[in-house]
PQR file with spaces between the fields and no chain letter, atoms N, CA, C, O and H, PARSE charges and radii, in Angstrom:
ATOM       1  N    MET     1      64.269   97.270  163.608 -0.4000 1.5000
ATOM       2  CA   MET     1      62.912   96.959  163.987 -0.0000 2.0000
ATOM       3  C    MET     1      62.393   98.137  164.817  0.5500 1.7000
ATOM       4  O    MET     1      63.099   98.685  165.663 -0.5500 1.4000
ATOM       5  N    GLU     2      61.167   98.498  164.555 -0.4000 1.5000
ATOM       6  CA   GLU     2      60.532   99.572  165.288 -0.0000 2.0000
ATOM       7  C    GLU     2      59.548   98.972  166.303  0.5500 1.7000
ATOM       8  O    GLU     2      58.765   98.077  165.984 -0.5500 1.4000
ATOM       9  H    GLU     2      60.593   98.053  163.868  0.4000 1.0000
ATOM      10  N    PHE     3      59.612   99.493  167.528 -0.4000 1.5000
ATOM      11  CA   PHE     3      58.726   99.018  168.589 -0.0000 2.0000
ATOM      12  C    PHE     3      57.692  100.086  168.935  0.5500 1.7000
ATOM      13  O    PHE     3      57.949  101.276  168.749 -0.5500 1.4000
ATOM      14  H    PHE     3      60.248  100.220  167.787  0.4000 1.0000
ATOM      15  N    PRO     4      56.529   99.677  169.435 -0.5600 1.5000
ATOM      16  CA   PRO     4      55.592  100.670  169.955  0.2800 2.0000
ATOM      17  C    PRO     4      56.178  101.324  171.202  0.5500 1.7000
ATOM      18  O    PRO     4      57.096  100.784  171.820 -0.5500 1.4000
ATOM      19  N    LYS     5      55.652  102.475  171.565 -0.4000 1.5000
ATOM      20  CA   LYS     5      56.167  103.217  172.721 -0.0000 2.0000
ATOM      21  C    LYS     5      56.018  102.414  174.002  0.5500 1.7000
ATOM      22  O    LYS     5      56.898  102.470  174.860 -0.5500 1.4000
ATOM      23  H    LYS     5      54.907  102.914  171.064  0.4000 1.0000
ATOM      24  N    PHE     6      54.923  101.663  174.158 -0.4000 1.5000
ATOM      25  CA   PHE     6      54.669  100.847  175.331 -0.0000 2.0000
ATOM      26  C    PHE     6      54.366   99.402  174.931  0.5500 1.7000
ATOM      27  O    PHE     6      53.751   99.146  173.896 -0.5500 1.4000
ATOM      28  H    PHE     6      54.208  101.617  173.460  0.4000 1.0000
ATOM      29  N    LEU     7      54.804   98.475  175.761 -0.4000 1.5000
ATOM      30  CA   LEU     7      54.510   97.059  175.607 -0.0000 2.0000
ATOM      31  C    LEU     7      54.019   96.499  176.938  0.5500 1.7000
ATOM      32  O    LEU     7      54.494   96.908  177.997 -0.5500 1.4000
ATOM      33  H    LEU     7      55.304   98.683  176.602  0.4000 1.0000
ATOM      34  N    LEU     8      53.070   95.567  176.886 -0.4000 1.5000
ATOM      35  CA   LEU     8      52.640   94.840  178.095 -0.0000 2.0000
ATOM      36  C    LEU     8      53.502   93.597  178.239  0.5500 1.7000
ATOM      37  O    LEU     8      53.895   92.980  177.249 -0.5500 1.4000
ATOM      38  H    LEU     8      52.684   95.235  176.026  0.4000 1.0000
ATOM      39  N    GLY     9      53.789   93.238  179.478 -0.4000 1.5000
ATOM      40  CA   GLY     9      54.550   92.027  179.734 -0.0000 2.0000
ATOM      41  C    GLY     9      54.040   91.310  180.965  0.5500 1.7000
ATOM      42  O    GLY     9      53.539   91.934  181.900 -0.5500 1.4000
ATOM      43  H    GLY     9      53.469   93.738  180.282  0.4000 1.0000
ATOM      44  N    ASP    10      54.170   90.003  180.957 -0.4000 1.5000
ATOM      45  CA   ASP    10      53.890   89.218  182.151 -0.0000 2.0000
ATOM      46  C    ASP    10      54.890   88.066  182.219  0.5500 1.7000
ATOM      47  O    ASP    10      55.620   87.800  181.264 -0.5500 1.4000
ATOM      48  H    ASP    10      54.577   89.496  180.197  0.4000 1.0000
ATOM      49  N    ASN    11      54.908   87.404  183.342 -0.4000 1.5000
ATOM      50  CA   ASN    11      55.853   86.325  183.552 -0.0000 2.0000
ATOM      51  C    ASN    11      55.254   85.393  184.589  0.5500 1.7000
ATOM      52  O    ASN    11      54.764   85.847  185.623 -0.5500 1.4000
ATOM      53  H    ASN    11      54.315   87.620  184.118  0.4000 1.0000
ATOM      54  N    THR    12      55.288   84.088  184.322 -0.4000 1.5000
ATOM      55  CA   THR    12      54.678   83.136  185.268 -0.0000 2.0000
ATOM      56  C    THR    12      55.425   83.076  186.590  0.5500 1.7000
ATOM      57  O    THR    12      54.878   82.589  187.579 -0.5500 1.4000
ATOM      58  H    THR    12      55.686   83.719  183.483  0.4000 1.0000
ATOM      59  N    ASP    13      56.657   83.557  186.632 -0.4000 1.5000
ATOM      60  CA   ASP    13      57.374   83.622  187.911 -0.0000 2.0000
ATOM      61  C    ASP    13      56.819   84.707  188.814  0.5500 1.7000
ATOM      62  O    ASP    13      57.059   84.697  190.021 -0.5500 1.4000
ATOM      63  H    ASP    13      57.102   83.953  185.828  0.4000 1.0000
ATOM      64  N    TYR    14      56.076   85.645  188.235 -0.4000 1.5000
ATOM      65  CA   TYR    14      55.426   86.757  188.971 -0.0000 2.0000
ATOM      66  C    TYR    14      53.960   86.758  188.580  0.5500 1.7000
ATOM      67  O    TYR    14      53.530   87.617  187.808 -0.5500 1.4000
ATOM      68  H    TYR    14      55.881   85.653  187.254  0.4000 1.0000
ATOM      69  N    PRO    15      53.180   85.812  189.097 -0.5600 1.5000
ATOM      70  CA   PRO    15      51.820   85.587  188.592  0.2800 2.0000
ATOM      71  C    PRO    15      50.852   86.749  188.819  0.5500 1.7000
ATOM      72  O    PRO    15      49.863   86.855  188.094 -0.5500 1.4000
ATOM      73  N    THR    16      51.094   87.608  189.779 -0.4000 1.5000
ATOM      74  CA   THR    16      50.173   88.711  190.021 -0.0000 2.0000
ATOM      75  C    THR    16      50.672   90.042  189.441  0.5500 1.7000
ATOM      76  O    THR    16      49.958   91.043  189.483 -0.5500 1.4000
ATOM      77  H    THR    16      51.897   87.522  190.368  0.4000 1.0000
ATOM      78  N    ALA    17      51.867   90.051  188.914 -0.4000 1.5000
ATOM      79  CA   ALA    17      52.460   91.274  188.373 -0.0000 2.0000
ATOM      80  C    ALA    17      52.070   91.498  186.920  0.5500 1.7000
ATOM      81  O    ALA    17      51.945   90.551  186.144 -0.5500 1.4000
ATOM      82  H    ALA    17      52.448   89.237  188.880  0.4000 1.0000
ATOM      83  N    ILE    18      51.882   92.750  186.564 -0.4000 1.5000
ATOM      84  CA   ILE    18      51.686   93.169  185.185 -0.0000 2.0000
ATOM      85  C    ILE    18      52.712   94.249  184.913  0.5500 1.7000
ATOM      86  O    ILE    18      52.783   95.243  185.636 -0.5500 1.4000
ATOM      87  H    ILE    18      51.984   93.520  187.194  0.4000 1.0000
ATOM      88  N    PHE    19      53.505   94.060  183.878 -0.4000 1.5000
ATOM      89  CA   PHE    19      54.582   94.985  183.557 -0.0000 2.0000
ATOM      90  C    PHE    19      54.221   95.792  182.320  0.5500 1.7000
ATOM      91  O    PHE    19      53.655   95.265  181.362 -0.5500 1.4000
ATOM      92  H    PHE    19      53.448   93.253  183.291  0.4000 1.0000
ATOM      93  N    VAL    20      54.554   97.078  182.352 -0.4000 1.5000
ATOM      94  CA   VAL    20      54.503   97.912  181.164 -0.0000 2.0000
ATOM      95  C    VAL    20      55.916   98.362  180.884  0.5500 1.7000
ATOM      96  O    VAL    20      56.593   98.901  181.760 -0.5500 1.4000
ATOM      97  H    VAL    20      55.014   97.507  183.130  0.4000 1.0000
ATOM      98  N    VAL    21      56.363   98.139  179.647 -0.4000 1.5000
ATOM      99  CA   VAL    21      57.706   98.490  179.229 -0.0000 2.0000
ATOM     100  C    VAL    21      57.620   99.741  178.350  0.5500 1.7000
ATOM     101  O    VAL    21      56.902   99.758  177.350 -0.5500 1.4000
ATOM     102  H    VAL    21      55.813   97.701  178.936  0.4000 1.0000
ATOM     103  N    HIS    22      58.353  100.778  178.730 -0.4000 1.5000
ATOM     104  CA   HIS    22      58.460  101.996  177.913 -0.0000 2.0000
ATOM     105  C    HIS    22      59.721  101.860  177.083  0.5500 1.7000
ATOM     106  O    HIS    22      60.820  101.777  177.631 -0.5500 1.4000
ATOM     107  H    HIS    22      58.936  100.764  179.542  0.4000 1.0000
ATOM     108  N    THR    23      59.573  101.837  175.766 -0.4000 1.5000
ATOM     109  CA   THR    23      60.683  101.495  174.866 -0.0000 2.0000
ATOM     110  C    THR    23      61.485  102.697  174.356  0.5500 1.7000
ATOM     111  O    THR    23      62.518  102.525  173.709 -0.5500 1.4000
ATOM     112  H    THR    23      58.680  101.904  175.321  0.4000 1.0000
ATOM     113  N    GLU    24      61.012  103.903  174.645 -0.4000 1.5000
ATOM     114  CA   GLU    24      61.734  105.085  174.190 -0.0000 2.0000
ATOM     115  C    GLU    24      62.493  105.694  175.363  0.5500 1.7000
ATOM     116  O    GLU    24      62.243  105.365  176.523 -0.5500 1.4000
ATOM     117  H    GLU    24      60.173  104.043  175.170  0.4000 1.0000
ATOM     118  N    TYR    25      63.440  106.603  175.035 -0.4000 1.5000
ATOM     119  CA   TYR    25      64.205  107.240  176.102 -0.0000 2.0000
ATOM     120  C    TYR    25      63.289  108.124  176.931  0.5500 1.7000
ATOM     121  O    TYR    25      62.508  108.888  176.363 -0.5500 1.4000
ATOM     122  H    TYR    25      63.643  106.870  174.093  0.4000 1.0000
ATOM     123  N    PRO    26      63.355  108.047  178.225 -0.5600 1.5000
ATOM     124  CA   PRO    26      64.145  107.136  179.049  0.2800 2.0000
ATOM     125  C    PRO    26      63.389  105.808  179.226  0.5500 1.7000
ATOM     126  O    PRO    26      62.244  105.783  179.678 -0.5500 1.4000
ATOM     127  N    ARG    27      64.043  104.737  178.868 -0.4000 1.5000
ATOM     128  CA   ARG    27      63.408  103.422  178.918 -0.0000 2.0000
ATOM     129  C    ARG    27      63.237  102.977  180.368  0.5500 1.7000
ATOM     130  O    ARG    27      64.099  103.202  181.218 -0.5500 1.4000
ATOM     131  H    ARG    27      64.973  104.757  178.501  0.4000 1.0000
ATOM     132  N    PHE    28      62.099  102.340  180.620 -0.4000 1.5000
ATOM     133  CA   PHE    28      61.836  101.821  181.967 -0.0000 2.0000
ATOM     134  C    PHE    28      60.806  100.709  181.897  0.5500 1.7000
ATOM     135  O    PHE    28      60.103  100.543  180.900 -0.5500 1.4000
ATOM     136  H    PHE    28      61.399  102.158  179.930  0.4000 1.0000
ATOM     137  N    ILE    29      60.737   99.953  182.986 -0.4000 1.5000
ATOM     138  CA   ILE    29      59.693   98.943  183.185 -0.0000 2.0000
ATOM     139  C    ILE    29      58.996   99.294  184.492  0.5500 1.7000
ATOM     140  O    ILE    29      59.643   99.524  185.513 -0.5500 1.4000
ATOM     141  H    ILE    29      61.308  100.088  183.796  0.4000 1.0000
ATOM     142  N    ILE    30      57.657   99.332  184.446 -0.4000 1.5000
ATOM     143  CA   ILE    30      56.899   99.566  185.674 -0.0000 2.0000
ATOM     144  C    ILE    30      56.074   98.331  185.981  0.5500 1.7000
ATOM     145  O    ILE    30      55.418   97.771  185.103 -0.5500 1.4000
ATOM     146  H    ILE    30      57.131   99.145  183.617  0.4000 1.0000
ATOM     147  N    ASN    31      56.117   97.918  187.228 -0.4000 1.5000
ATOM     148  CA   ASN    31      55.309   96.815  187.703 -0.0000 2.0000
ATOM     149  C    ASN    31      54.022   97.430  188.258  0.5500 1.7000
ATOM     150  O    ASN    31      54.049   98.051  189.321 -0.5500 1.4000
ATOM     151  H    ASN    31      56.650   98.373  187.941  0.4000 1.0000
ATOM     152  N    LEU    32      52.909   97.271  187.563 -0.4000 1.5000
ATOM     153  CA   LEU    32      51.657   97.913  187.979 -0.0000 2.0000
ATOM     154  C    LEU    32      51.076   97.328  189.263  0.5500 1.7000
ATOM     155  O    LEU    32      50.190   97.923  189.877 -0.5500 1.4000
ATOM     156  H    LEU    32      52.888   96.767  186.700  0.4000 1.0000
ATOM     157  N    GLU    33      51.572   96.174  189.661 -0.4000 1.5000
ATOM     158  CA   GLU    33      51.107   95.564  190.909 -0.0000 2.0000
ATOM     159  C    GLU    33      51.504   96.428  192.104  0.5500 1.7000
ATOM     160  O    GLU    33      50.729   96.593  193.046 -0.5500 1.4000
ATOM     161  H    GLU    33      52.292   95.691  189.162  0.4000 1.0000
ATOM     162  N    ASN    34      52.727   96.980  192.055 -0.4000 1.5000
ATOM     163  CA   ASN    34      53.222   97.759  193.214 -0.0000 2.0000
ATOM     164  C    ASN    34      53.817   99.112  192.806  0.5500 1.7000
ATOM     165  O    ASN    34      54.395   99.811  193.639 -0.5500 1.4000
ATOM     166  H    ASN    34      53.356   96.846  191.289  0.4000 1.0000
ATOM     167  N    ASP    35      53.677   99.481  191.531 -0.4000 1.5000
ATOM     168  CA   ASP    35      54.185  100.740  190.990 -0.0000 2.0000
ATOM     169  C    ASP    35      55.704  100.888  191.091  0.5500 1.7000
ATOM     170  O    ASP    35      56.218  102.007  191.066 -0.5500 1.4000
ATOM     171  H    ASP    35      53.208   98.913  190.855  0.4000 1.0000
ATOM     172  N    GLU    36      56.415   99.787  191.202 -0.4000 1.5000
ATOM     173  CA   GLU    36      57.873   99.828  191.223 -0.0000 2.0000
ATOM     174  C    GLU    36      58.379  100.080  189.803  0.5500 1.7000
ATOM     175  O    GLU    36      57.939   99.437  188.850 -0.5500 1.4000
ATOM     176  H    GLU    36      55.998   98.878  191.222  0.4000 1.0000
ATOM     177  N    VAL    37      59.309  101.024  189.680 -0.4000 1.5000
ATOM     178  CA   VAL    37      59.868  101.393  188.379 -0.0000 2.0000
ATOM     179  C    VAL    37      61.339  101.012  188.337  0.5500 1.7000
ATOM     180  O    VAL    37      62.100  101.304  189.260 -0.5500 1.4000
ATOM     181  H    VAL    37      59.666  101.546  190.454  0.4000 1.0000
ATOM     182  N    GLU    38      61.726  100.355  187.248 -0.4000 1.5000
ATOM     183  CA   GLU    38      63.139  100.042  187.010 -0.0000 2.0000
ATOM     184  C    GLU    38      63.561  100.791  185.751  0.5500 1.7000
ATOM     185  O    GLU    38      63.068  100.522  184.656 -0.5500 1.4000
ATOM     186  H    GLU    38      61.108  100.118  186.498  0.4000 1.0000
ATOM     187  N    TRP    39      64.484  101.739  185.928 -0.4000 1.5000
ATOM     188  CA   TRP    39      64.996  102.517  184.803 -0.0000 2.0000
ATOM     189  C    TRP    39      66.061  101.702  184.083  0.5500 1.7000
ATOM     190  O    TRP    39      66.900  101.070  184.725 -0.5500 1.4000
ATOM     191  H    TRP    39      64.885  101.958  186.818  0.4000 1.0000
ATOM     192  N    LEU    40      66.032  101.714  182.769 -0.4000 1.5000
ATOM     193  CA   LEU    40      66.967  100.950  181.952 -0.0000 2.0000
ATOM     194  C    LEU    40      68.038  101.844  181.348  0.5500 1.7000
ATOM     195  O    LEU    40      68.682  101.471  180.367 -0.5500 1.4000
ATOM     196  H    LEU    40      65.350  102.228  182.248  0.4000 1.0000
ATOM     197  N    GLU    41      68.227  103.004  181.920 -0.4000 1.5000
ATOM     198  CA   GLU    41      69.207  103.976  181.460 -0.0000 2.0000
ATOM     199  C    GLU    41      70.126  104.333  182.613  0.5500 1.7000
ATOM     200  O    GLU    41      69.764  104.177  183.779 -0.5500 1.4000
ATOM     201  H    GLU    41      67.703  103.307  182.716  0.4000 1.0000
ATOM     202  N    ASP    42      71.300  104.805  182.287 -0.4000 1.5000
ATOM     203  CA   ASP    42      72.203  105.403  183.265 -0.0000 2.0000
ATOM     204  C    ASP    42      72.063  106.910  183.130  0.5500 1.7000
ATOM     205  O    ASP    42      72.179  107.447  182.029 -0.5500 1.4000
ATOM     206  H    ASP    42      71.594  104.931  181.339  0.4000 1.0000
ATOM     207  N    PHE    43      71.814  107.599  184.241 -0.4000 1.5000
ATOM     208  CA   PHE    43      71.561  109.014  184.199 -0.0000 2.0000
ATOM     209  C    PHE    43      72.682  109.803  184.883  0.5500 1.7000
ATOM     210  O    PHE    43      73.258  109.363  185.878 -0.5500 1.4000
ATOM     211  H    PHE    43      71.720  107.163  185.136  0.4000 1.0000
ATOM     212  N    THR    44      72.971  110.972  184.326 -0.4000 1.5000
ATOM     213  CA   THR    44      73.858  111.913  184.977 -0.0000 2.0000
ATOM     214  C    THR    44      73.016  112.733  185.952  0.5500 1.7000
ATOM     215  O    THR    44      71.788  112.651  185.928 -0.5500 1.4000
ATOM     216  H    THR    44      72.504  111.330  183.518  0.4000 1.0000
ATOM     217  N    SER    45      73.660  113.514  186.801 -0.4000 1.5000
ATOM     218  CA   SER    45      72.892  114.340  187.733 -0.0000 2.0000
ATOM     219  C    SER    45      72.041  115.357  186.990  0.5500 1.7000
ATOM     220  O    SER    45      70.953  115.697  187.454 -0.5500 1.4000
ATOM     221  H    SER    45      74.658  113.580  186.821  0.4000 1.0000
ATOM     222  N    GLU    46      72.504  115.848  185.858 -0.4000 1.5000
ATOM     223  CA   GLU    46      71.708  116.756  185.041 -0.0000 2.0000
ATOM     224  C    GLU    46      70.473  116.056  184.478  0.5500 1.7000
ATOM     225  O    GLU    46      69.381  116.622  184.458 -0.5500 1.4000
ATOM     226  H    GLU    46      73.388  115.572  185.481  0.4000 1.0000
ATOM     227  N    ASP    47      70.662  114.816  184.021 -0.4000 1.5000
ATOM     228  CA   ASP    47      69.549  114.026  183.494 -0.0000 2.0000
ATOM     229  C    ASP    47      68.503  113.810  184.572  0.5500 1.7000
ATOM     230  O    ASP    47      67.305  113.866  184.298 -0.5500 1.4000
ATOM     231  H    ASP    47      71.549  114.356  184.037  0.4000 1.0000
ATOM     232  N    GLU    48      68.946  113.565  185.788 -0.4000 1.5000
ATOM     233  CA   GLU    48      68.027  113.254  186.888 -0.0000 2.0000
ATOM     234  C    GLU    48      67.073  114.410  187.156  0.5500 1.7000
ATOM     235  O    GLU    48      65.904  114.194  187.475 -0.5500 1.4000
ATOM     236  H    GLU    48      69.920  113.520  186.010  0.4000 1.0000
ATOM     237  N    LYS    49      67.572  115.642  187.026 -0.4000 1.5000
ATOM     238  CA   LYS    49      66.700  116.803  187.224 -0.0000 2.0000
ATOM     239  C    LYS    49      65.587  116.840  186.178  0.5500 1.7000
ATOM     240  O    LYS    49      64.422  117.082  186.497 -0.5500 1.4000
ATOM     241  H    LYS    49      68.522  115.818  186.767  0.4000 1.0000
ATOM     242  N    GLU    50      65.968  116.595  184.926 -0.4000 1.5000
ATOM     243  CA   GLU    50      64.983  116.563  183.843 -0.0000 2.0000
ATOM     244  C    GLU    50      64.043  115.369  184.010  0.5500 1.7000
ATOM     245  O    GLU    50      62.844  115.479  183.749 -0.5500 1.4000
ATOM     246  H    GLU    50      66.914  116.399  184.667  0.4000 1.0000
ATOM     247  N    LEU    51      64.580  114.240  184.438 -0.4000 1.5000
ATOM     248  CA   LEU    51      63.779  113.039  184.617 -0.0000 2.0000
ATOM     249  C    LEU    51      62.721  113.223  185.683  0.5500 1.7000
ATOM     250  O    LEU    51      61.598  112.745  185.516 -0.5500 1.4000
ATOM     251  H    LEU    51      65.553  114.151  184.650  0.4000 1.0000
ATOM     252  N    GLU    52      63.040  113.896  186.767 -0.4000 1.5000
ATOM     253  CA   GLU    52      62.051  114.141  187.818 -0.0000 2.0000
ATOM     254  C    GLU    52      60.815  114.820  187.264  0.5500 1.7000
ATOM     255  O    GLU    52      59.690  114.474  187.625 -0.5500 1.4000
ATOM     256  H    GLU    52      63.952  114.284  186.902  0.4000 1.0000
ATOM     257  N    ALA    53      61.028  115.792  186.381 -0.4000 1.5000
ATOM     258  CA   ALA    53      59.899  116.501  185.790 -0.0000 2.0000
ATOM     259  C    ALA    53      59.084  115.628  184.845  0.5500 1.7000
ATOM     260  O    ALA    53      57.863  115.767  184.769 -0.5500 1.4000
ATOM     261  H    ALA    53      61.941  116.073  186.087  0.4000 1.0000
ATOM     262  N    GLU    54      59.739  114.745  184.138 -0.4000 1.5000
ATOM     263  CA   GLU    54      59.082  113.921  183.132 -0.0000 2.0000
ATOM     264  C    GLU    54      58.554  112.594  183.676  0.5500 1.7000
ATOM     265  O    GLU    54      57.606  112.048  183.112 -0.5500 1.4000
ATOM     266  H    GLU    54      60.730  114.632  184.200  0.4000 1.0000
ATOM     267  N    ALA    55      59.126  112.064  184.740 -0.4000 1.5000
ATOM     268  CA   ALA    55      58.812  110.720  185.225 -0.0000 2.0000
ATOM     269  C    ALA    55      57.327  110.564  185.546  0.5500 1.7000
ATOM     270  O    ALA    55      56.708  109.582  185.138 -0.5500 1.4000
ATOM     271  H    ALA    55      59.896  112.508  185.198  0.4000 1.0000
ATOM     272  N    GLU    56      56.765  111.499  186.255 -0.4000 1.5000
ATOM     273  CA   GLU    56      55.343  111.380  186.620 -0.0000 2.0000
ATOM     274  C    GLU    56      54.478  111.305  185.383  0.5500 1.7000
ATOM     275  O    GLU    56      53.551  110.496  185.334 -0.5500 1.4000
ATOM     276  H    GLU    56      57.268  112.297  186.587  0.4000 1.0000
ATOM     277  N    ASN    57      54.751  112.123  184.385 -0.4000 1.5000
ATOM     278  CA   ASN    57      53.989  112.113  183.138 -0.0000 2.0000
ATOM     279  C    ASN    57      54.133  110.770  182.421  0.5500 1.7000
ATOM     280  O    ASN    57      53.140  110.220  181.944 -0.5500 1.4000
ATOM     281  H    ASN    57      55.504  112.781  184.425  0.4000 1.0000
ATOM     282  N    LEU    58      55.340  110.239  182.339 -0.4000 1.5000
ATOM     283  CA   LEU    58      55.564  108.954  181.677 -0.0000 2.0000
ATOM     284  C    LEU    58      54.850  107.808  182.389  0.5500 1.7000
ATOM     285  O    LEU    58      54.304  106.919  181.735 -0.5500 1.4000
ATOM     286  H    LEU    58      56.147  110.685  182.726  0.4000 1.0000
ATOM     287  N    ILE    59      54.849  107.819  183.714 -0.4000 1.5000
ATOM     288  CA   ILE    59      54.179  106.763  184.461 -0.0000 2.0000
ATOM     289  C    ILE    59      52.656  106.856  184.279  0.5500 1.7000
ATOM     290  O    ILE    59      51.975  105.834  184.195 -0.5500 1.4000
ATOM     291  H    ILE    59      55.292  108.541  184.245  0.4000 1.0000
ATOM     292  N    GLU    60      52.131  108.078  184.220 -0.4000 1.5000
ATOM     293  CA   GLU    60      50.703  108.247  183.924 -0.0000 2.0000
ATOM     294  C    GLU    60      50.376  107.712  182.538  0.5500 1.7000
ATOM     295  O    GLU    60      49.344  107.068  182.349 -0.5500 1.4000
ATOM     296  H    GLU    60      52.684  108.909  184.289  0.4000 1.0000
ATOM     297  N    GLN    61      51.246  107.972  181.567 -0.4000 1.5000
ATOM     298  CA   GLN    61      51.049  107.452  180.211 -0.0000 2.0000
ATOM     299  C    GLN    61      51.066  105.927  180.213  0.5500 1.7000
ATOM     300  O    GLN    61      50.269  105.301  179.513 -0.5500 1.4000
ATOM     301  H    GLN    61      52.084  108.496  181.720  0.4000 1.0000
ATOM     302  N    ALA    62      51.953  105.331  180.980 -0.4000 1.5000
ATOM     303  CA   ALA    62      52.029  103.854  181.050 -0.0000 2.0000
ATOM     304  C    ALA    62      50.736  103.300  181.637  0.5500 1.7000
ATOM     305  O    ALA    62      50.215  102.301  181.141 -0.5500 1.4000
ATOM     306  H    ALA    62      52.600  105.839  181.548  0.4000 1.0000
ATOM     307  N    ASN    63      50.221  103.917  182.661 -0.4000 1.5000
ATOM     308  CA   ASN    63      48.951  103.476  183.254 -0.0000 2.0000
ATOM     309  C    ASN    63      47.790  103.641  182.272  0.5500 1.7000
ATOM     310  O    ASN    63      46.932  102.765  182.166 -0.5500 1.4000
ATOM     311  H    ASN    63      50.643  104.729  183.064  0.4000 1.0000
ATOM     312  N    SER    64      47.766  104.754  181.565 -0.4000 1.5000
ATOM     313  CA   SER    64      46.710  104.978  180.559 -0.0000 2.0000
ATOM     314  C    SER    64      46.801  103.946  179.435  0.5500 1.7000
ATOM     315  O    SER    64      45.780  103.449  178.960 -0.5500 1.4000
ATOM     316  H    SER    64      48.462  105.466  181.651  0.4000 1.0000
ATOM     317  N    PHE    65      48.019  103.628  179.016 -0.4000 1.5000
ATOM     318  CA   PHE    65      48.220  102.603  177.996 -0.0000 2.0000
ATOM     319  C    PHE    65      47.621  101.276  178.471  0.5500 1.7000
ATOM     320  O    PHE    65      46.891  100.617  177.730 -0.5500 1.4000
ATOM     321  H    PHE    65      48.848  104.032  179.403  0.4000 1.0000
ATOM     322  N    TYR    66      47.937  100.888  179.718 -0.4000 1.5000
ATOM     323  CA   TYR    66      47.423   99.631  180.251 -0.0000 2.0000
ATOM     324  C    TYR    66      45.888   99.651  180.271  0.5500 1.7000
ATOM     325  O    TYR    66      45.251   98.689  179.844 -0.5500 1.4000
ATOM     326  H    TYR    66      48.530  101.423  180.320  0.4000 1.0000
ATOM     327  N    ASP    67      45.306  100.728  180.760 -0.4000 1.5000
ATOM     328  CA   ASP    67      43.841  100.818  180.817 -0.0000 2.0000
ATOM     329  C    ASP    67      43.231  100.711  179.429  0.5500 1.7000
ATOM     330  O    ASP    67      42.208  100.050  179.253 -0.5500 1.4000
ATOM     331  H    ASP    67      45.824  101.510  181.107  0.4000 1.0000
ATOM     332  N    ARG    68      43.847  101.356  178.436 -0.4000 1.5000
ATOM     333  CA   ARG    68      43.365  101.287  177.067 -0.0000 2.0000
ATOM     334  C    ARG    68      43.432   99.857  176.524  0.5500 1.7000
ATOM     335  O    ARG    68      42.488   99.376  175.897 -0.5500 1.4000
ATOM     336  H    ARG    68      44.678  101.894  178.578  0.4000 1.0000
ATOM     337  N    GLU    69      44.544   99.195  176.768 -0.4000 1.5000
ATOM     338  CA   GLU    69      44.710   97.818  176.259 -0.0000 2.0000
ATOM     339  C    GLU    69      43.712   96.874  176.908  0.5500 1.7000
ATOM     340  O    GLU    69      43.121   96.033  176.231 -0.5500 1.4000
ATOM     341  H    GLU    69      45.311   99.586  177.277  0.4000 1.0000
ATOM     342  N    ILE    70      43.522   97.004  178.189 -0.4000 1.5000
ATOM     343  CA   ILE    70      42.557   96.122  178.885 -0.0000 2.0000
ATOM     344  C    ILE    70      41.140   96.372  178.392  0.5500 1.7000
ATOM     345  O    ILE    70      40.371   95.427  178.214 -0.5500 1.4000
ATOM     346  H    ILE    70      44.001   97.687  178.739  0.4000 1.0000
ATOM     347  N    SER    71      40.784   97.640  178.167 -0.4000 1.5000
ATOM     348  CA   SER    71      39.455   97.953  177.674 -0.0000 2.0000
ATOM     349  C    SER    71      39.207   97.315  176.301  0.5500 1.7000
ATOM     350  O    SER    71      38.077   96.951  175.976 -0.5500 1.4000
ATOM     351  H    SER    71      41.409   98.408  178.311  0.4000 1.0000
ATOM     352  N    ARG    72      40.245   97.186  175.519 -0.4000 1.5000
ATOM     353  CA   ARG    72      40.101   96.568  174.182 -0.0000 2.0000
ATOM     354  C    ARG    72      39.838   95.069  174.287  0.5500 1.7000
ATOM     355  O    ARG    72      39.164   94.494  173.433 -0.5500 1.4000
ATOM     356  H    ARG    72      41.163   97.482  175.782  0.4000 1.0000
ATOM     357  N    TYR    73      40.368   94.437  175.330 -0.4000 1.5000
ATOM     358  CA   TYR    73      40.085   93.019  175.551 -0.0000 2.0000
ATOM     359  C    TYR    73      38.664   92.806  176.030  0.5500 1.7000
ATOM     360  O    TYR    73      38.061   91.768  175.756 -0.5500 1.4000
ATOM     361  H    TYR    73      40.916   94.904  176.023  0.4000 1.0000
ATOM     362  N    GLU    74      38.133   93.768  176.734 -0.4000 1.5000
ATOM     363  CA   GLU    74      36.795   93.648  177.320 -0.0000 2.0000
ATOM     364  C    GLU    74      35.694   93.890  176.324  0.5500 1.7000
ATOM     365  O    GLU    74      34.556   93.471  176.541 -0.5500 1.4000
ATOM     366  H    GLU    74      38.622   94.611  176.957  0.4000 1.0000
ATOM     367  N    ASP    75      36.016   94.569  175.218 -0.4000 1.5000
ATOM     368  CA   ASP    75      34.980   94.875  174.207 -0.0000 2.0000
ATOM     369  C    ASP    75      34.600   93.681  173.389  0.5500 1.7000
ATOM     370  O    ASP    75      33.748   93.785  172.506 -0.5500 1.4000
ATOM     371  H    ASP    75      36.940   94.909  175.042  0.4000 1.0000
């Protein structure tokens, strides 16, 4: 099964949280309510250096994805 790069998620146990799931490497979930990121990968110290450079870009993409999806609901 192929998944889109980003997915929106919510959960009634967290009524004010909105989650964006990044399904490609490096996989992560960001809670847009507080910008907390949970990485779903195990990283080596070498990976962490590369991740630092890419993380900000990926989080910006996740936020842009959310904004795009919400704008589609509003139209």
